C-alpha positions in Angstrom: 11.5 25.3 1.0 10.6 22.0 -0.7 7.8 19.7 0.5 10.3 17.2 1.9 12.1 19.9 3.9 8.7 21.1 5.2 7.7 17.7 6.4 11.1 17.2 8.0 10.8 20.5 9.8 7.3 19.7 11.1 8.4 16.3 12.4 11.5 17.9 14.0 9.5 20.6 15.7 6.2 18.9 16.6 6.7 15.2 16.0 4.8 13.0 13.7 1.6 14.1 15.4 2.0 17.5 13.9 1.4 16.1 10.5 -2.1 15.1 11.5 -3.2 18.1 13.5 -5.9 19.2 11.0 -7.2 15.7 10.3 -10.2 15.9 12.6 -11.2 19.3 11.2 -10.8 17.9 7.6 -13.1 15.0 8.3 -15.5 17.2 10.1 -15.6 19.5 7.1 -15.7 16.9 4.3 -18.8 15.1 5.7 -21.1 18.2 5.6 -19.6 19.3 2.3 -20.3 16.0 0.6 -23.8 15.8 2.2 -24.6 19.4 1.0 -23.4 18.7 -2.5 -25.4 15.5 -2.9 -28.6 16.9 -1.3 -28.5 20.2 -3.3 -27.6 18.5 -6.6 -30.3 15.9 -6.3 -33.0 18.5 -5.2 -32.0 20.8 -8.1 -32.3 17.9 -10.6 -35.7 17.0 -9.2 -36.9 20.6 -9.6 -35.3 21.4 -12.9 -35.8 18.0 -14.6 -32.8 18.4 -17.0 -33.6 15.1 -18.7 -36.8 16.7 -20.1 -35.1 19.7 -21.6 -33.4 20.4 -24.9 -29.9 20.6 -23.5 -29.8 18.2 -20.6 -26.1 18.0 -20.1 -25.9 21.8 -19.7 -28.4 21.7 -16.9 -26.7 18.7 -15.2 -23.5 20.9 -15.1 -25.5 23.9 -13.8 -27.0 21.7 -11.0 -23.5 20.4 -10.1 -22.0 23.9 -10.1 -24.7 25.4 -7.9 -24.5 22.4 -5.5 -20.7 22.8 -5.2 -20.9 26.5 -4.7 -23.6 26.1 -2.0 -21.6 23.4 -0.2 -18.5 25.5 -0.3 -20.3 28.5 1.1 -21.7 26.4 4.0 -18.4 24.8 4.9 -16.1 27.8 4.4 -15.8 28.6 8.1 -14.5 25.1 8.8 -12.1 25.4 5.8 -10.6 28.6 7.4 -10.1 26.7 10.7 -8.4 23.9 8.9 -6.1 26.2 7.0 -5.1 28.1 10.1 -4.2 24.9 11.9 
C-alpha cells in the first residue's frame, strides 16, 4: 500500500480527524525530549569542559550522544503510546 492509499483509507474510515489522532501525544513527547536533550547536553559540557581538552569536537559529540540517549530513554513510554495510536 502506498502512502497516498494509506492516507485515503484513513480519511475514508475515520475522517480527516484520524490523521491528527497522535498529534497531542507527539507534542507532549517532544517537549520533554527537547528539554532533556538541552539540559543533559549543557550539564555534561559544564562538567566535562570539552573546550579545555585535546580533542574538543570528540567530547562535544559524546555529550550530544549521551544527551540524546538519555532523552530517548526518558520519553520512550510516550513514544510507544504515540506509535500504538
